[in-house]
Each structure stands twice: as structure tokens, then as C-alpha cells.
C-alpha positions in Angstrom: -10.1 -19.4 -23.9 -9.4 -18.4 -20.0 -12.5 -16.7 -18.6 -11.9 -13.3 -18.0 -11.7 -12.8 -13.6 -13.8 -10.1 -12.1 -12.4 -8.3 -8.8 -14.7 -5.6 -6.9 -13.2 -3.3 -4.9 -14.7 -1.2 -2.0 -13.8 2.1 -1.9 -12.6 4.2 -4.8 -10.4 7.3 -3.1 -6.8 7.3 -3.0 -5.7 3.9 -2.8 -9.2 2.1 -4.2 -8.6 4.0 -7.4 -5.0 3.3 -7.8 -5.8 -0.4 -7.3 -8.8 -0.6 -9.9 -5.7 0.9 -12.2 -3.7 -2.4 -11.4 -6.3 -4.8 -12.1 -7.7 -2.8 -15.2 -4.1 -2.8 -16.6 -4.3 -6.6 -16.0 -7.1 -7.0 -18.1 -9.6 -8.1 -15.2 -12.9 -6.7 -14.6 -13.1 -4.3 -12.2 -16.4 -3.3 -10.3 -15.6 -0.2 -7.6 -17.9 0.3 -5.3 -18.2 3.9 -3.6 -21.2 5.6 -1.9 -19.6 8.9 -2.7 -21.0 10.4 -6.1 -18.2 12.8 -6.5 -15.7 9.6 -6.2 -17.6 7.4 -9.0 -17.8 10.4 -11.3 -14.0 11.5 -11.1 -12.9 7.8 -11.3 -12.8 7.2 -15.3 -10.5 10.2 -16.1 -8.2 8.9 -12.8 -8.1 5.3 -14.5 -7.4 6.9 -17.9 -4.6 9.0 -16.3 -3.2 5.8 -14.7 -3.2 3.5 -17.2 -0.9 5.6 -19.6 1.7 5.9 -16.8 1.6 2.0 -16.9 1.8 1.9 -20.8 -1.5 0.0 -20.8 -4.1 0.1 -23.6 -6.6 2.8 -23.5 -9.1 0.3 -24.3 -8.6 -0.9 -20.3 -10.2 2.1 -19.2 -13.8 0.2 -20.1 -13.3 -2.6 -17.7 -13.7 -0.5 -14.6 -17.5 0.1 -13.7 -18.4 2.1 -10.6 -21.2 1.2 -8.3 -23.1 3.1 -5.3 -24.0 0.1 -3.6 -22.6 -3.4 -3.0 -26.0 -5.0 -4.2 -25.6 -3.4 -7.7 -22.1 -5.6 -8.2 -23.0 -8.8 -10.7 -21.4 -11.3 -7.8 -21.5 -14.4 -10.4 -18.9 -12.7 -12.2 -16.8 -11.7 -9.3 -13.3 -14.0 -8.2 -11.8 -11.8 -5.6 -12.9 -8.8 -3.2 -10.4 -6.1 -2.3 -11.7 -3.8 0.9 -9.8 -0.2 0.7 -12.4 1.4 2.8 -11.8 4.1 5.2 -9.5 2.9 8.4 -12.3 2.3 10.6 -12.4 -1.3 12.3 -16.2 -1.2 12.9 -17.1 -0.1 9.2 -14.5 -2.8 7.6 -16.4 -5.6 10.0 -19.7 -4.6 8.8 -18.6 -4.6 5.3 -17.0 -8.2 5.5 -20.3 -9.2 7.2 -22.0 -8.0 4.0 -19.4 -9.3 1.6 -19.8 -12.7 3.2 -23.5 -13.2 2.2 -23.0 -11.4 -1.1 -19.9 -13.0 -2.5 -19.7 -16.8 -3.7 -17.9 -18.9 -0.7 -15.0 -19.9 -2.9 -13.5 -16.4 -3.8 -10.6 -14.5 -1.3 -12.0 -11.5 0.8 -8.8 -9.1 1.2 -8.6 -5.5 3.2 -5.8 -3.3 2.3 -6.0 -2.1 5.5 -2.7 -0.8 6.9 -3.8 -0.4 10.7 -5.8 -3.2 11.8 -4.8 -6.7 12.3 -6.6 -9.0 9.6 -7.6 -11.4 12.5 -9.7 -8.6 14.0 -11.6 -7.6 10.6 -12.5 -11.3 9.5 -12.8 -12.8 13.3 -16.6 -13.2 13.5 -17.4 -14.6 9.8 -18.3 -18.1 9.5 -16.0 -18.3 6.4 -13.2 -16.2 7.9 -10.6 -18.9 6.4 -11.0 -17.0 3.0 -10.1 -13.4 4.7 -6.5 -12.2 3.9 -4.8 -9.2 3.6 -3.7 -7.4 0.6 -1.7 -4.3 1.5 -0.8 -1.8 -1.2 1.6 1.1 -0.7 0.7 4.6 -2.2 0.7 5.1 -5.1 -0.3 1.6 -5.4 -0.4 1.3 -9.3 3.6 2.6 -9.5 4.5 1.1 -6.5 5.4 -2.8 -7.1 5.2 -3.7 -3.4 2.0 -5.9 -2.0 2.2 -7.5 1.1 0.1 -10.9 1.6 -1.0 -11.2 5.0 -2.2 -14.3 6.8 -4.3 -14.2 9.8 -4.0 -17.2 12.0 -7.3 -18.6 10.5 -6.6 -18.0 6.9 -6.6 -20.9 4.6 -2.8 -21.1 3.2 -4.0 -21.7 -0.4 -6.3 -18.4 -0.4 -2.9 -16.9 0.4 -1.0 -19.1 -2.2 -3.7 -18.0 -4.9 -3.0 -14.2 -4.4 0.6 -14.2 -4.2 0.5 -15.8 -7.9 -2.5 -13.4 -9.1 -0.1 -10.4 -7.9 2.8 -11.7 -9.5 0.8 -12.1 -12.6 -0.4 -8.4 -12.4 3.2 -7.5 -12.5 3.6 -6.7 -8.6 6.0 -7.9 -5.9 4.2 -9.6 -3.3 5.5 -10.6 0.2 4.4 -13.2 2.1 3.5 -11.7 5.7 3.2 -15.1 7.7 2.0 -13.6 11.2 -0.7 -11.1 11.7 1.5 -8.6 13.6 0.7 -4.7 13.9 1.9 -2.8 10.8 3.0 -5.7 9.1 6.4 -5.9 7.3 6.9 -2.3 5.0 5.2 0.0 7.7 7.2 -1.6 10.7 10.6 -1.0 8.7 9.6 2.6 7.8 8.5 3.6 11.4 11.6 2.0 13.0 13.6 4.5 10.3 11.2 7.1 11.0 11.2 7.2 14.3 15.2 7.8 14.6 14.9 10.5 11.4 12.4 12.2 13.6 14.6 11.9 16.8 17.8 13.1 14.9 16.3 16.1 14.0 14.7 17.0 17.5 18.1 16.3 19.1 19.3 18.9 16.7 21.8 16.6 15.1 20.7 17.4 11.3 18.0 18.8 9.4 14.9 17.7 7.7 16.4 18.3 4.4 19.6 16.5 5.6 17.4 13.3 6.3 16.2 13.2 3.4 19.5 13.7 1.3 21.0 10.8 3.4 18.3 8.6 2.8 17.6 9.3 -1.4 21.1 9.6 -1.8 22.9 7.1 0.5 21.3 3.7 1.4 18.0 4.4 -0.2 19.8 4.9 -3.6 21.4 1.6 -2.8 18.2 -0.3 -2.1 16.9 -0.1 -5.5 19.6 -2.3 -6.8 19.4 -4.8 -3.5 17.7 -5.0 -0.5 19.6 -5.0 3.4 19.9 -8.5 3.6 21.4 -8.9 0.3 23.6 -5.8 0.9 25.2 -7.2 4.1 26.0 -11.1 2.4 28.0 -8.3 0.3 29.7 -6.4 3.0 29.9 -9.1 5.5 27.3 -10.1 8.7 30.6 -9.7 10.7 30.9 -6.3 10.1 27.3 -5.7 10.7 27.6 -7.7 14.1 30.4 -5.0 15.0 28.6 -2.2 14.0 25.4 -2.8 15.5 27.0 -4.1 18.7 28.6 -0.3 18.8 25.4 1.5 17.7 22.2 -0.5 19.0 22.4 1.0 22.5 22.9 4.2 21.1 19.6 4.2 18.8 16.3 5.5 20.0 13.9 3.5 21.3 11.3 5.6 22.8 7.7 4.7 23.0 6.2 7.7 21.5 6.9 10.2 18.8 8.8 13.2 19.8 7.5 16.4 21.2 8.2 18.6 18.4 5.7 16.5 16.0 2.9 16.4 18.7 2.9 20.2 18.5 3.1 20.7 14.9 -0.3 18.4 14.6 -1.7 20.4 17.1 -1.2 23.2 15.2 -2.8 21.6 12.2 0.6 21.5 10.2 0.0 18.2 8.9 1.7 18.6 5.5 0.7 19.3 1.8 -2.9 18.9 3.1 -3.0 21.9 5.1 -0.1 23.5 2.8 2.2 23.5 5.9 4.2 20.8 7.8 8.0 20.9 8.4 7.7 23.2 4.9 5.5 25.7 3.4 3.1 24.7 0.4 1.2 26.3 -1.9 -1.0 24.5 -4.6 1.8 25.1 -7.2 4.5 23.6 -5.0 2.6 20.7 -4.2 1.6 19.9 -7.8 5.1 20.7 -8.7 6.7 18.0 -6.2 4.0 15.3 -6.6 4.8 15.1 -10.6 8.4 15.0 -9.8 7.8 12.1 -7.3 5.5 10.1 -10.0 7.8 11.1 -12.5 10.8 9.2 -10.5 8.9 6.6 -9.8 7.8 5.7 -13.1 11.7 5.9 -14.2 12.6 3.3 -11.0 9.7 1.2 -12.1 11.1 0.6 -15.4 14.6 0.0 -14.2 13.2 -2.3 -12.0 11.4 -4.4 -14.6 14.5 -4.3 -16.7 16.2 -6.1 -13.9 13.6 -8.7 -13.7 14.4 -9.8 -10.1 
């Protein structure tokens, strides 16, 4: 019988907790380290709720254990580390220095960062060849995509191993062969977001119109096939002609529009402060989050059935 694998997840917050659910559903022993007692005490209920959404057995919740410090973890039972701490480069570098002394030298050390180059996080380590990016997208247990990112010094075999493991966990890994800012998913998102924000700023369309155009237009179509496959269907010649005409008029500003900066300055950052572009209440936030999770679960079921 194959040995049951173990993973350490550093941080039990929004991302760390969801990542713990992924591995528990895959029958891994999961060791979550968080210095926050509140985070540790709320983790079991959160894991149970997440596992139900993945149709995982209730018994999988017992695979998740929480620790206040790294030193408490049974390191000889660990086969992978996923760091999902606060986006603070100095903190991540300090954590990875600690991990290098605690984790067996043969196991990958992965960061879930969406902000910092993997090369900056592991640059000063002696065993930096095992440092790799493993970037999930919120909510991590429901969104299939995970980016496997190689820094210049990452051993290709380490990235290969993680890609195989993530597929076995039911994820859809994408290999990022160059350690560029934003990796792949966030670069694509921000390219679209820049155009969306400036279309609103220029008075071309309302925020509601942007959401409708994406959800019921190309976003709807993208569930079935990505942009590259879609253009294989419609023809790259059409894309060339359209791009030649359209690209010169697309926004290419180096900064977000002023209205967004003004919103942030007023503290209008969205659901967290009950005001962004729209006003929110506790009830409307809960209602919208529930609706979104339900749709994501349905979409996840569709993709699993598609099997591609």
C-alpha cells in the first residue's frame, strides 16, 4: 500500500484554509500552521463545510490538524510545503529560510504568492532548486486552475512532480515557464480589467453592463473552450483583421483610472467596507457569495463531466 502523503500549509486564512480542503479531499495528511488562535479554532468547521462542497467523505476532516508554530509539525511525515501567508516579501523570505532547516531536503517548497516573483522568495536559499510557485485562485477548493511556476533556479523535476500531484487532486495545472510578474492568470485578468475600468471611466458602459457582457458573452463561451481554441474555430485570419483594426484603440495606460483611485481613497473597496461601486449590507454580501459559490459548484460539475 502506498504511503499516505503529508502536506504543510503555512497560513490558515482565506487561501490556506481552502488549500487545506483540496489536500484533505485527496486523502493527504494536512498540517496547517497559523499563529492566530482564532484561525486555528475556526478551521475544523470551515474544512467540513468545504469538503461537503467537494462531495468528499466527512472522515477527511480528521486529516487536517492545526499548529501554532512550525516547530510543532512532524516534519518527517511531510512531503510538500505550500506557503500561503500574508503577501509580505520579507515575511515569506524569513519563512522559507526556516523551512529550509525544518523540511527534508528532498521535498518541494512552494509559495502561493500572486504578487512576488518566485525567484525573489527563494533566491538566498542553499536548496533553492526545490522552490517553486503553486498559485491557486479563489475560492481555491472550487476553482480548478493552479499555476505551477518555475523560477530560473527551480529544478524542472520538482515542477513536473507538482503538476502530476495537482492533476491527481482534481486540479487543472498550468505550467508557467518564466517567472514573470502576475504569472498567467492574473496578467490575463488585469489586461481585461484595465479595458473594463477605462470603458466605465469613459462613459461607454455601466459597471453592470461590463458584468453582463463578460458573463453572458465571451465568459459564458470560455467555460466550453479557451480563447485559443475559440479562434481555431472562428479562424485566425478573422482575429488578425479584427486585431489590426482594434488594437490601436485599446487602452494601454500604465496606471488604473482616477475614479478607482478616488474610490480607494474614500475607503470604498467593496464588500469588505460595505461600499465599492455598489453599496452592500451583511445580508446582500452573504446572498451574493452564496449565489456565486453555487454557480461555481455547478460549473465545476460541468467541467468534471467534460473531462477535458
